[in-house]
C-alpha positions as a Markdown table, in Angstrom:
| # | Residue | x | y | z |
|---|---|---|---|---|
| 1 | Met | -44.9 | 60.3 | 39.5 |
| 2 | Arg | -43.4 | 56.9 | 39.7 |
| 3 | Thr | -45.1 | 54.2 | 37.6 |
| 4 | Arg | -46.6 | 51.4 | 39.5 |
| 5 | Trp | -47.0 | 47.8 | 38.5 |
| 6 | Val | -50.5 | 47.5 | 40.0 |
| 7 | Asp | -52.9 | 50.2 | 41.2 |
| 8 | Thr | -54.5 | 49.1 | 44.4 |
| 9 | Ser | -57.8 | 50.9 | 43.8 |
| 10 | Gly | -60.8 | 48.6 | 43.4 |
| 11 | Gly | -61.6 | 49.8 | 39.9 |
| 12 | Ala | -58.2 | 49.0 | 38.5 |
| 13 | Ala | -58.0 | 45.6 | 40.3 |
| 14 | Leu | -61.4 | 44.6 | 38.8 |
| 15 | Val | -60.4 | 45.6 | 35.3 |
| 16 | Ile | -57.0 | 43.9 | 35.5 |
| 17 | Ala | -58.5 | 40.7 | 36.9 |
| 18 | Ala | -61.1 | 40.6 | 34.1 |
| 19 | Ala | -58.5 | 41.1 | 31.4 |
| 20 | Leu | -56.2 | 38.5 | 33.0 |
| 21 | Val | -58.9 | 35.9 | 33.0 |
| 22 | Leu | -59.8 | 36.6 | 29.4 |
| 23 | Val | -56.2 | 36.5 | 28.2 |
| 24 | Val | -55.4 | 33.2 | 30.0 |
| 25 | Ala | -58.5 | 31.7 | 28.5 |
| 26 | Ala | -57.7 | 33.1 | 25.0 |
| 27 | Val | -54.1 | 31.9 | 25.0 |
| 28 | Ala | -55.1 | 28.5 | 26.3 |
| 29 | Ala | -57.8 | 28.1 | 23.6 |
| 30 | Thr | -55.5 | 29.4 | 20.8 |
| 31 | Thr | -52.7 | 27.0 | 21.9 |
| 32 | Val | -55.1 | 24.0 | 21.9 |
| 33 | Gln | -56.7 | 24.7 | 18.5 |
| 34 | Gly | -53.6 | 26.1 | 16.9 |
| 35 | Leu | -52.9 | 29.5 | 15.3 |
| 36 | Val | -55.2 | 30.2 | 12.4 |
| 37 | Gln | -53.6 | 32.1 | 9.5 |
| 38 | Pro | -50.3 | 32.5 | 11.4 |
| 39 | Ser | -48.7 | 35.0 | 9.0 |
| 40 | Ile | -51.5 | 37.5 | 9.5 |
| 41 | Ala | -51.4 | 37.0 | 13.2 |
| 42 | Leu | -47.6 | 37.5 | 13.2 |
| 43 | Ala | -47.9 | 40.7 | 11.2 |
| 44 | Phe | -50.5 | 42.3 | 13.4 |
| 45 | Gly | -48.9 | 41.0 | 16.6 |
| 46 | Ala | -45.6 | 42.6 | 15.6 |
| 47 | Phe | -47.5 | 45.8 | 14.8 |
| 48 | Val | -49.1 | 45.9 | 18.2 |
| 49 | Ala | -45.7 | 45.2 | 19.8 |
| 50 | Val | -44.1 | 48.1 | 18.1 |
| 51 | Gly | -47.0 | 50.3 | 19.0 |
| 52 | Glu | -46.6 | 49.3 | 22.7 |
| 53 | Leu | -42.9 | 49.9 | 22.5 |
| 54 | Ile | -43.4 | 53.6 | 21.5 |
| 55 | Arg | -46.3 | 54.3 | 23.9 |
| 56 | Ile | -46.7 | 57.8 | 25.1 |
| 57 | Asn | -47.7 | 59.5 | 28.4 |
| 58 | Leu | -50.6 | 62.0 | 28.0 |
| 59 | Pro | -51.9 | 64.7 | 30.3 |
| 60 | Gly | -54.2 | 63.5 | 33.1 |
| 61 | Asp | -51.9 | 60.6 | 34.0 |
| 62 | Arg | -52.9 | 58.7 | 30.9 |
| 63 | Val | -50.8 | 56.1 | 29.2 |
| 64 | Ala | -51.6 | 55.4 | 25.5 |
| 65 | Ala | -50.2 | 53.3 | 22.7 |
| 66 | Pro | -52.0 | 54.7 | 19.7 |
| 67 | Leu | -50.2 | 52.6 | 17.1 |
| 68 | Gly | -50.7 | 49.4 | 19.0 |
| 69 | Ala | -54.3 | 50.2 | 19.8 |
| 70 | Ala | -55.0 | 50.9 | 16.1 |
| 71 | Gly | -53.3 | 47.7 | 15.1 |
| 72 | Ala | -55.3 | 45.7 | 17.6 |
| 73 | Leu | -58.6 | 47.3 | 16.4 |
| 74 | Gly | -57.6 | 46.6 | 12.8 |
| 75 | Tyr | -57.0 | 42.9 | 13.6 |
| 76 | Ala | -60.3 | 42.7 | 15.4 |
| 77 | Leu | -62.2 | 44.2 | 12.5 |
| 78 | Leu | -60.4 | 42.4 | 9.7 |
| 79 | Glu | -62.6 | 40.0 | 7.7 |
| 80 | Val | -60.8 | 39.9 | 4.4 |
| 81 | Phe | -57.1 | 40.0 | 4.0 |
| 82 | Asp | -55.5 | 40.3 | 0.5 |
| 83 | Gly | -58.6 | 38.9 | -1.1 |
| 84 | Val | -58.9 | 35.9 | 1.3 |
| 85 | Ala | -61.5 | 35.7 | 4.1 |
| 86 | Thr | -60.1 | 35.5 | 7.6 |
| 87 | Gln | -61.1 | 32.5 | 9.7 |
| 88 | Tyr | -59.8 | 33.2 | 13.2 |
| 89 | Asp | -62.1 | 33.8 | 16.1 |
| 90 | Val | -62.4 | 36.4 | 18.9 |
| 91 | Leu | -60.2 | 34.4 | 21.3 |
| 92 | Gln | -57.4 | 34.4 | 18.8 |
| 93 | Val | -57.7 | 38.2 | 18.5 |
| 94 | Val | -57.3 | 38.5 | 22.2 |
| 95 | Ala | -54.4 | 36.1 | 22.4 |
| 96 | Val | -52.4 | 37.8 | 19.5 |
| 97 | Val | -53.0 | 41.3 | 20.8 |
| 98 | Ala | -52.1 | 40.3 | 24.4 |
| 99 | Val | -48.9 | 38.6 | 23.3 |
| 100 | Gly | -48.0 | 41.6 | 21.1 |
| 101 | Met | -48.5 | 43.9 | 24.1 |
| 102 | Val | -46.3 | 41.8 | 26.4 |
| 103 | Leu | -43.5 | 41.7 | 23.8 |
| 104 | Gly | -43.7 | 45.5 | 23.4 |
| 105 | Thr | -43.5 | 46.1 | 27.2 |
| 106 | Val | -40.4 | 43.9 | 27.7 |
| 107 | Pro | -37.9 | 46.6 | 26.6 |
| 108 | His | -39.6 | 49.1 | 29.0 |
| 109 | Val | -39.3 | 46.6 | 31.8 |
| 110 | Ala | -35.6 | 46.0 | 31.0 |
| 111 | Val | -34.8 | 49.7 | 31.5 |
| 112 | Gly | -36.9 | 50.0 | 34.7 |
| 113 | Gln | -40.1 | 51.4 | 33.2 |
| 114 | Pro | -42.8 | 48.8 | 34.2 |
| 115 | Pro | -46.1 | 49.2 | 32.4 |
| 116 | Arg | -49.4 | 50.5 | 33.8 |
| 117 | Leu | -51.3 | 47.2 | 34.0 |
| 118 | Asp | -54.7 | 49.1 | 34.1 |
| 119 | Ala | -53.9 | 50.7 | 30.8 |
| 120 | Leu | -52.9 | 47.4 | 29.2 |
| 121 | Ala | -56.0 | 45.7 | 30.6 |
| 122 | Arg | -58.2 | 48.4 | 29.2 |
| 123 | Arg | -56.8 | 47.9 | 25.7 |
| 124 | Val | -57.2 | 44.2 | 25.9 |
| 125 | Leu | -60.9 | 44.4 | 27.0 |
| 126 | Thr | -61.7 | 47.1 | 24.5 |
| 127 | Thr | -60.2 | 45.1 | 21.6 |
| 128 | Ala | -62.0 | 42.0 | 22.8 |
| 129 | Phe | -65.3 | 43.9 | 22.9 |
| 130 | Ala | -64.8 | 45.2 | 19.4 |
| 131 | Ala | -64.1 | 41.7 | 18.0 |
| 132 | Ala | -66.9 | 40.1 | 20.0 |
| 133 | Val | -69.4 | 42.6 | 18.6 |
| 134 | Phe | -68.2 | 43.0 | 15.0 |
| 135 | Arg | -67.2 | 39.5 | 13.9 |
| 136 | Pro | -70.6 | 37.8 | 14.7 |
| 137 | Leu | -72.5 | 40.8 | 13.3 |
| 138 | Tyr | -70.5 | 40.7 | 10.1 |
| 139 | Ala | -71.3 | 37.0 | 9.6 |
| 140 | Ser | -74.9 | 37.1 | 10.7 |
| 141 | Leu | -75.8 | 40.1 | 8.5 |
| 142 | Gly | -74.3 | 38.5 | 5.4 |
| 143 | Leu | -72.1 | 41.4 | 4.6 |
| 144 | Ala | -69.6 | 39.2 | 2.8 |
| 145 | Gly | -72.0 | 38.3 | 0.2 |
| 146 | Val | -72.2 | 39.5 | -3.4 |
| 147 | Gly | -74.2 | 42.7 | -3.9 |
| 148 | Thr | -73.7 | 44.1 | -0.4 |
| 149 | Pro | -73.7 | 47.9 | -0.5 |
| 150 | Glu | -70.2 | 49.2 | -0.2 |
| 151 | Trp | -71.1 | 51.6 | 2.7 |
| 152 | Gln | -72.5 | 48.9 | 5.1 |
| 153 | Val | -69.2 | 47.4 | 6.2 |
| 154 | Pro | -67.4 | 50.7 | 6.9 |
| 155 | Ala | -70.6 | 51.9 | 8.7 |
| 156 | Leu | -70.6 | 48.8 | 10.9 |
| 157 | Met | -66.9 | 49.2 | 11.6 |
| 158 | Leu | -67.3 | 52.9 | 12.6 |
| 159 | Ala | -70.3 | 52.0 | 14.8 |
| 160 | Val | -68.4 | 49.3 | 16.6 |
| 161 | Val | -65.4 | 51.6 | 17.1 |
| 162 | Ala | -67.6 | 54.3 | 18.6 |
| 163 | Leu | -69.2 | 51.8 | 20.9 |
| 164 | Ser | -65.8 | 50.4 | 21.8 |
| 165 | Gly | -64.6 | 53.9 | 22.6 |
| 166 | Phe | -67.5 | 54.3 | 25.0 |
| 167 | Val | -66.6 | 51.0 | 26.7 |
| 168 | Asp | -63.0 | 52.1 | 27.0 |
| 169 | Ala | -64.2 | 55.4 | 28.5 |
| 170 | Leu | -66.3 | 53.5 | 31.0 |
| 171 | Leu | -63.4 | 51.3 | 32.0 |
| 172 | Ala | -61.1 | 54.4 | 32.3 |
| 173 | Ala | -63.7 | 56.2 | 34.4 |
| 174 | Leu | -64.1 | 53.2 | 36.7 |
| 175 | Ile | -60.4 | 53.1 | 37.3 |
| 176 | Arg | -59.9 | 56.9 | 37.7 |
| 177 | Ser | -62.9 | 57.4 | 40.0 |
| 178 | Ser | -61.7 | 54.6 | 42.3 |
| 179 | Arg | -58.1 | 55.7 | 42.3 |
| 180 | Glu | -58.7 | 59.5 | 42.7 |
| 181 | Arg | -61.9 | 59.4 | 44.6 |
| 182 | Leu | -63.6 | 61.3 | 41.8 |
| 183 | Pro | -67.4 | 61.0 | 41.2 |
| 184 | Phe | -68.0 | 58.5 | 38.4 |
| 185 | Pro | -70.1 | 60.8 | 36.2 |
| 186 | Ala | -67.3 | 63.4 | 36.3 |
| 187 | Ala | -64.6 | 60.8 | 35.5 |
| 188 | Leu | -66.7 | 59.5 | 32.6 |
| 189 | Arg | -67.2 | 63.0 | 31.2 |
| 190 | Asp | -63.4 | 63.6 | 31.3 |
| 191 | Glu | -62.6 | 60.2 | 29.8 |
| 192 | Ala | -65.2 | 60.6 | 27.0 |
| 193 | Arg | -63.7 | 64.0 | 26.1 |
| 194 | Ala | -60.2 | 62.5 | 26.1 |
| 195 | Phe | -61.4 | 59.8 | 23.7 |
| 196 | Val | -62.7 | 62.4 | 21.2 |
| 197 | Gly | -59.1 | 63.5 | 20.8 |
| 198 | Ile | -56.6 | 60.7 | 20.3 |
| 199 | Gly | -59.2 | 58.0 | 20.5 |
| 200 | Ser | -61.0 | 59.1 | 17.4 |
| 201 | Val | -57.7 | 59.0 | 15.5 |
| 202 | Ile | -56.9 | 55.5 | 16.8 |
| 203 | Gly | -60.4 | 54.3 | 15.8 |
| 204 | Ala | -60.3 | 55.8 | 12.3 |
| 205 | Thr | -56.8 | 54.3 | 11.7 |
| 206 | Gly | -58.0 | 50.9 | 12.8 |
| 207 | Val | -60.9 | 51.0 | 10.4 |
| 208 | Leu | -58.7 | 52.1 | 7.5 |
| 209 | Ile | -56.2 | 49.3 | 8.2 |
| 210 | Ala | -59.0 | 46.7 | 8.2 |
| 211 | Leu | -60.6 | 48.1 | 5.0 |
| 212 | Ala | -57.3 | 48.6 | 3.1 |
| 213 | Ala | -55.9 | 45.2 | 4.1 |
| 214 | Glu | -58.6 | 43.6 | 2.0 |
| 215 | Ile | -56.8 | 44.8 | -1.2 |
| 216 | Met | -53.3 | 45.9 | 0.0 |
| 217 | Gly | -52.6 | 43.0 | 2.3 |
| 218 | Tyr | -49.5 | 43.6 | 4.5 |
| 219 | Leu | -48.8 | 47.0 | 2.9 |
| 220 | Ala | -51.8 | 48.4 | 4.7 |
| 221 | Leu | -50.0 | 48.3 | 8.1 |
| 222 | Pro | -47.0 | 50.5 | 7.3 |
| 223 | Ile | -48.9 | 52.8 | 5.0 |
| 224 | Phe | -51.6 | 53.7 | 7.5 |
| 225 | Ala | -49.1 | 53.8 | 10.4 |
| 226 | Ile | -47.5 | 56.9 | 9.0 |
| 227 | Pro | -50.4 | 59.4 | 9.6 |
| 228 | Leu | -50.9 | 57.9 | 13.1 |
| 229 | Leu | -47.2 | 58.2 | 13.9 |
| 230 | Ile | -47.4 | 61.9 | 12.9 |
| 231 | Ala | -50.4 | 62.4 | 15.1 |
| 232 | Gln | -48.7 | 60.5 | 18.0 |
| 233 | Phe | -45.7 | 62.8 | 17.6 |
| 234 | Ser | -48.0 | 65.9 | 17.9 |
| 235 | Phe | -49.7 | 64.5 | 21.0 |
| 236 | Arg | -46.3 | 63.8 | 22.5 |
| 237 | Arg | -45.2 | 67.3 | 21.9 |
| 238 | Tyr | -48.4 | 68.7 | 23.4 |
| 239 | Ala | -48.0 | 66.5 | 26.5 |
| 240 | Ala | -44.4 | 67.7 | 26.8 |
| 241 | Ile | -45.4 | 71.4 | 26.5 |
| 242 | Arg | -48.2 | 70.9 | 29.1 |
| 243 | Ala | -45.7 | 69.3 | 31.5 |
| 244 | Thr | -43.2 | 72.1 | 31.0 |
| 245 | Tyr | -45.9 | 74.7 | 31.5 |
| 246 | Thr | -47.0 | 73.1 | 34.8 |
| 247 | Gln | -43.4 | 72.8 | 36.0 |
| 248 | Thr | -42.8 | 76.5 | 35.2 |
| 249 | Ile | -45.9 | 77.5 | 37.2 |
| 250 | Arg | -44.9 | 75.4 | 40.1 |
| 251 | Ala | -41.4 | 77.0 | 40.1 |
| 252 | Leu | -43.0 | 80.5 | 40.0 |
| 253 | Ser | -45.2 | 79.6 | 42.9 |
| 254 | Arg | -42.1 | 79.3 | 45.0 |
| 255 | Val | -41.0 | 82.9 | 44.5 |
| 256 | Thr | -43.1 | 83.9 | 47.6 |
| 257 | Glu | -41.4 | 81.2 | 49.6 |
| 258 | Val | -37.9 | 82.2 | 48.5 |
| 259 | Gly | -38.6 | 85.8 | 49.2 |
| 260 | Gly | -39.8 | 85.0 | 52.7 |
| 261 | Tyr | -43.4 | 86.0 | 52.1 |
| 262 | Thr | -44.9 | 82.6 | 52.7 |
| 263 | Glu | -43.9 | 79.4 | 54.5 |
| 264 | Thr | -42.0 | 76.8 | 52.7 |
| 265 | Gly | -44.4 | 74.3 | 51.0 |
| 266 | His | -47.5 | 76.4 | 51.5 |
| 267 | Ala | -48.4 | 76.8 | 47.9 |
| 268 | Arg | -47.8 | 73.1 | 47.2 |
| 269 | Arg | -49.9 | 72.0 | 50.2 |
| 270 | Val | -52.8 | 74.3 | 49.3 |
| 271 | Ser | -52.6 | 73.0 | 45.7 |
| 272 | Gln | -52.7 | 69.4 | 46.8 |
| 273 | Leu | -55.6 | 70.0 | 49.1 |
| 274 | Ala | -57.5 | 72.1 | 46.6 |
| 275 | Leu | -57.1 | 69.4 | 43.9 |
| 276 | Ala | -58.3 | 66.7 | 46.3 |
| 277 | Val | -61.4 | 68.8 | 47.2 |
| 278 | Gly | -62.0 | 69.6 | 43.5 |
| 279 | Arg | -61.9 | 66.0 | 42.4 |
| 280 | Glu | -64.2 | 64.9 | 45.2 |
| 281 | Met | -66.7 | 67.7 | 44.2 |
| 282 | Gly | -66.6 | 66.6 | 40.6 |
| 283 | Leu | -64.8 | 69.3 | 38.8 |
| 284 | Ser | -63.9 | 68.6 | 35.2 |
| 285 | Glu | -60.3 | 67.9 | 34.2 |
| 286 | Ala | -59.9 | 71.4 | 32.6 |
| 287 | Ser | -61.3 | 73.0 | 35.7 |
| 288 | Leu | -58.9 | 71.0 | 37.9 |
| 289 | Ile | -56.0 | 72.4 | 35.8 |
| 290 | Asp | -57.1 | 76.0 | 36.4 |
| 291 | Leu | -57.7 | 75.1 | 40.1 |
| 292 | Glu | -54.1 | 73.8 | 40.4 |
| 293 | Tyr | -52.6 | 76.9 | 38.7 |
| 294 | Gly | -54.8 | 79.2 | 40.8 |
| 295 | Ala | -53.9 | 77.4 | 44.1 |
| 296 | Leu | -50.2 | 77.5 | 43.3 |
| 297 | Met | -50.2 | 81.2 | 42.5 |
| 298 | His | -52.9 | 82.4 | 45.0 |
| 299 | Asp | -50.3 | 84.3 | 47.1 |
| 300 | Ile | -48.3 | 85.8 | 44.3 |
| 301 | Gly | -49.8 | 89.2 | 45.1 |
| 302 | Gln | -47.9 | 89.2 | 48.4 |
| 303 | Leu | -44.8 | 90.3 | 46.4 |
| 304 | Ser | -46.4 | 93.8 | 46.4 |
| 305 | Leu | -46.1 | 94.1 | 50.2 |
| 306 | Ala | -43.4 | 96.3 | 51.6 |
| 307 | Asp | -43.4 | 94.1 | 54.8 |
| 308 | Pro | -44.2 | 90.4 | 54.7 |
| 309 | Ile | -47.2 | 89.2 | 56.7 |
| 310 | Pro | -46.0 | 87.1 | 59.6 |
| 311 | Gly | -46.0 | 83.5 | 58.4 |
| 312 | Gly | -47.6 | 84.6 | 55.1 |
| 313 | Ala | -51.0 | 83.9 | 56.7 |
| 314 | Thr | -53.4 | 86.1 | 54.7 |
| 315 | Val | -56.3 | 84.7 | 56.7 |
| 316 | Met | -55.0 | 86.8 | 59.6 |
| 317 | Val | -55.2 | 90.2 | 57.8 |
| 318 | Ala | -58.2 | 92.5 | 57.2 |
| 319 | Pro | -60.6 | 91.7 | 54.3 |
| 320 | Asp | -59.7 | 94.8 | 52.4 |
| 321 | Glu | -56.0 | 93.8 | 52.5 |
| 322 | Gln | -56.8 | 90.3 | 51.4 |
| 323 | Arg | -58.7 | 91.8 | 48.4 |
| 324 | Arg | -55.8 | 94.1 | 47.5 |
| 325 | Ile | -53.3 | 91.2 | 47.6 |
| 326 | Ala | -55.6 | 89.0 | 45.5 |
| 327 | Gly | -56.1 | 91.8 | 43.0 |
| 328 | Met | -52.4 | 92.4 | 42.7 |
| 329 | Gly | -51.8 | 88.7 | 42.1 |
| 330 | Ala | -54.6 | 88.6 | 39.5 |
| 331 | Glu | -52.9 | 91.5 | 37.6 |
| 332 | Val | -49.6 | 89.7 | 37.6 |
| 333 | Ile | -51.2 | 86.6 | 36.2 |
| 334 | Arg | -53.1 | 88.5 | 33.5 |
| 335 | Lys | -49.8 | 89.8 | 32.2 |
| 336 | Thr | -49.1 | 86.3 | 30.9 |
| 337 | Gly | -52.0 | 86.8 | 28.4 |
| 338 | Val | -53.0 | 83.1 | 28.5 |
| 339 | Leu | -54.3 | 82.6 | 32.1 |
| 340 | Asp | -57.3 | 84.8 | 32.3 |
| 341 | Arg | -59.5 | 82.2 | 33.9 |
| 342 | Val | -56.8 | 81.6 | 36.6 |
| 343 | Ala | -56.6 | 85.3 | 37.2 |
| 344 | Val | -60.3 | 85.4 | 37.9 |
| 345 | Ile | -60.0 | 82.5 | 40.3 |
| 346 | Val | -57.1 | 84.2 | 42.2 |
| 347 | Glu | -58.9 | 87.5 | 42.3 |
| 348 | Cys | -62.1 | 86.0 | 43.7 |
| 349 | Gln | -60.5 | 83.8 | 46.3 |
| 350 | Ser | -60.4 | 86.8 | 48.7 |
| 351 | Glu | -64.2 | 87.1 | 48.6 |
| 352 | Pro | -66.6 | 85.4 | 51.1 |
| 353 | Tyr | -68.9 | 82.9 | 49.5 |
| 354 | Arg | -71.9 | 85.1 | 50.4 |
| 355 | Arg | -72.7 | 88.4 | 52.1 |
| 356 | Pro | -74.9 | 88.9 | 55.2 |
| 357 | Gly | -78.5 | 88.7 | 54.2 |
| 358 | Gln | -77.7 | 87.7 | 50.6 |
| 359 | Pro | -77.7 | 84.3 | 48.8 |
| 360 | Leu | -74.7 | 82.6 | 47.4 |
| 361 | Asp | -72.7 | 84.9 | 45.1 |
| 362 | Ala | -72.9 | 83.0 | 41.8 |
| 363 | Gly | -70.1 | 85.2 | 40.4 |
| 364 | Ile | -67.5 | 83.6 | 42.7 |
| 365 | Pro | -66.1 | 80.5 | 40.9 |
| 366 | Leu | -66.2 | 77.2 | 42.9 |
| 367 | Ser | -62.4 | 77.0 | 42.4 |
| 368 | Ser | -62.0 | 80.3 | 44.3 |
| 369 | Arg | -64.1 | 79.1 | 47.2 |
| 370 | Ile | -62.1 | 75.9 | 47.3 |
| 371 | Ile | -58.8 | 77.8 | 47.4 |
| 372 | Arg | -60.1 | 80.2 | 50.0 |
| 373 | Ala | -61.0 | 77.3 | 52.4 |
| 374 | Cys | -57.8 | 75.3 | 51.7 |
| 375 | Asn | -55.6 | 78.4 | 52.1 |
| 376 | Ala | -57.3 | 79.3 | 55.5 |
| 377 | Tyr | -56.8 | 75.7 | 56.7 |
| 378 | Asp | -53.1 | 75.6 | 55.7 |
| 379 | Asp | -52.5 | 79.1 | 57.2 |
| 380 | Arg | -53.6 | 77.7 | 60.5 |
| 381 | Val | -52.0 | 74.3 | 60.3 |
| 382 | Gly | -49.0 | 74.6 | 57.9 |
| 383 | Gly | -47.0 | 71.4 | 57.7 |
| 384 | Leu | -48.0 | 70.2 | 61.1 |
| 385 | Thr | -49.4 | 66.7 | 61.4 |
| 386 | Asp | -50.8 | 67.3 | 64.9 |
| 387 | Ile | -54.4 | 66.1 | 64.9 |
| 388 | Glu | -55.4 | 68.7 | 67.5 |
| 389 | Ala | -54.1 | 71.5 | 65.3 |
| 390 | Gln | -56.0 | 70.1 | 62.3 |
| 391 | Leu | -59.2 | 69.7 | 64.3 |
| 392 | Ala | -58.9 | 73.2 | 65.6 |
| 393 | Ala | -58.4 | 74.6 | 62.1 |
| 394 | Met | -61.4 | 72.7 | 60.7 |
| 395 | Glu | -63.5 | 74.1 | 63.7 |
| 396 | Gln | -62.5 | 77.6 | 62.7 |
| 397 | Leu | -63.6 | 77.0 | 59.1 |
| 398 | Arg | -66.9 | 75.6 | 60.3 |
| 399 | Leu | -67.5 | 78.7 | 62.4 |
| 400 | Gly | -67.1 | 80.7 | 59.2 |
| 401 | Met | -69.5 | 78.7 | 57.1 |
| 402 | Ala | -72.3 | 81.3 | 57.5 |
| 403 | Tyr | -70.6 | 83.7 | 55.2 |
| 404 | Asp | -66.8 | 83.2 | 54.7 |
| 405 | Tyr | -66.6 | 79.6 | 53.5 |
| 406 | Asp | -68.8 | 77.5 | 51.3 |
| 407 | Pro | -70.3 | 74.7 | 53.5 |
| 408 | Arg | -69.9 | 72.1 | 50.8 |
| 409 | Val | -66.3 | 72.9 | 50.4 |
| 410 | Val | -65.6 | 72.8 | 54.1 |
| 411 | Glu | -67.4 | 69.5 | 54.5 |
| 412 | Thr | -65.5 | 68.0 | 51.6 |
| 413 | Leu | -62.2 | 69.3 | 53.0 |
| 414 | Ser | -63.1 | 67.9 | 56.4 |
| 415 | Arg | -63.5 | 64.4 | 55.0 |
| 416 | Ile | -60.2 | 64.6 | 53.2 |
| 417 | Val | -58.3 | 65.8 | 56.2 |
| 418 | Glu | -59.9 | 63.1 | 58.4 |
| 419 | Arg | -59.1 | 60.5 | 55.8 |
| 420 | Asn | -55.5 | 61.6 | 55.5 |
| 421 | Ser | -55.1 | 61.7 | 59.2 |
| 422 | Arg | -56.5 | 58.2 | 59.5 |
| 423 | Leu | -54.2 | 56.9 | 56.8 |
| 424 | Gly | -51.2 | 58.8 | 58.2 |
| 425 | Leu | -50.8 | 60.8 | 55.0 |
| 426 | Gln | -49.6 | 64.4 | 54.6 |
| 427 | Pro | -52.1 | 66.9 | 53.1 |
């Protein structure tokens, strides 16, 4: 996916605009009053810049700069540096962090890799929030005084980091729900889960830097950067493995096309439609991954056929034959030993969502019902952009809502098809 300078979604635009206004005000105020304790500002600004330089791409189209974010948090939470109390304000924190981020992105821009402005804006706003909450509280509670219990300052820092993580998750969910048309509660759930992973490591490192700098001074930055760099390397490896895994499954999904069992692009189109439906219906990120894999491999069972189905349209064959094809595909997927949930999804996608005279079959995963409807739609439409063909296909699906297709899935698919047609987009 090509990186964009600006995401045109409303959520991203709002977050970027808020961050831009804050940064302009912070830089102007810091310029007017002068940089307080410039050597500390320079050290943390450089730390943030290096962190931005070695940013990483994570699963879920997330861009992170763990080292830079930890340094920014450390600067926001820093009240004593090498035995001397810090005297800078919240606006200087924002200005130093923003300048560090900009410097760290320059090399990326130079090689044609522009930054994700929404990710930068989130980091600025989260850091500003942490500084705006912690620094006044630290002063008002008198935590710098003699006799203060040792646990109070770390406890306050950890509480502020946890609250800042929630704010970051809110901003990320706002952006993602707007960009991907995902229900906000589902987006917030996914972003909160993502924060528990690398976000907790970033937060803990920021707190450790702020605490250690009281005694160690500048040495706290490189010393506590090492564990985070190791963690960042692990996350990078995980993201690379996930990307390779997905690419492998996408390549395998084309076996039926190469063998002449399905039309070219069928698995890709069904996968894209299924993901769009799943997002709009609020599936979790983990469920969307299983849905994508299941949609890509939903026709793999056709390789067991002696004679290919004309056009590969399984919707045109008898229900028993559909079940046999789905069952064979599920068996192939189970051979991997790691895709059992996907195997269940593929196996159940041949089943109607309910039987005559019976309620909804709760044993059929929602992902299976989504794939069933999207596959039936694409079997009838294929790569055609003719509106009449699309309307006719949706009408056929609506006629089958009594038993074959889940009405919620069909209505969601209908909205997506209508929206894509109106915008002139391919499914």
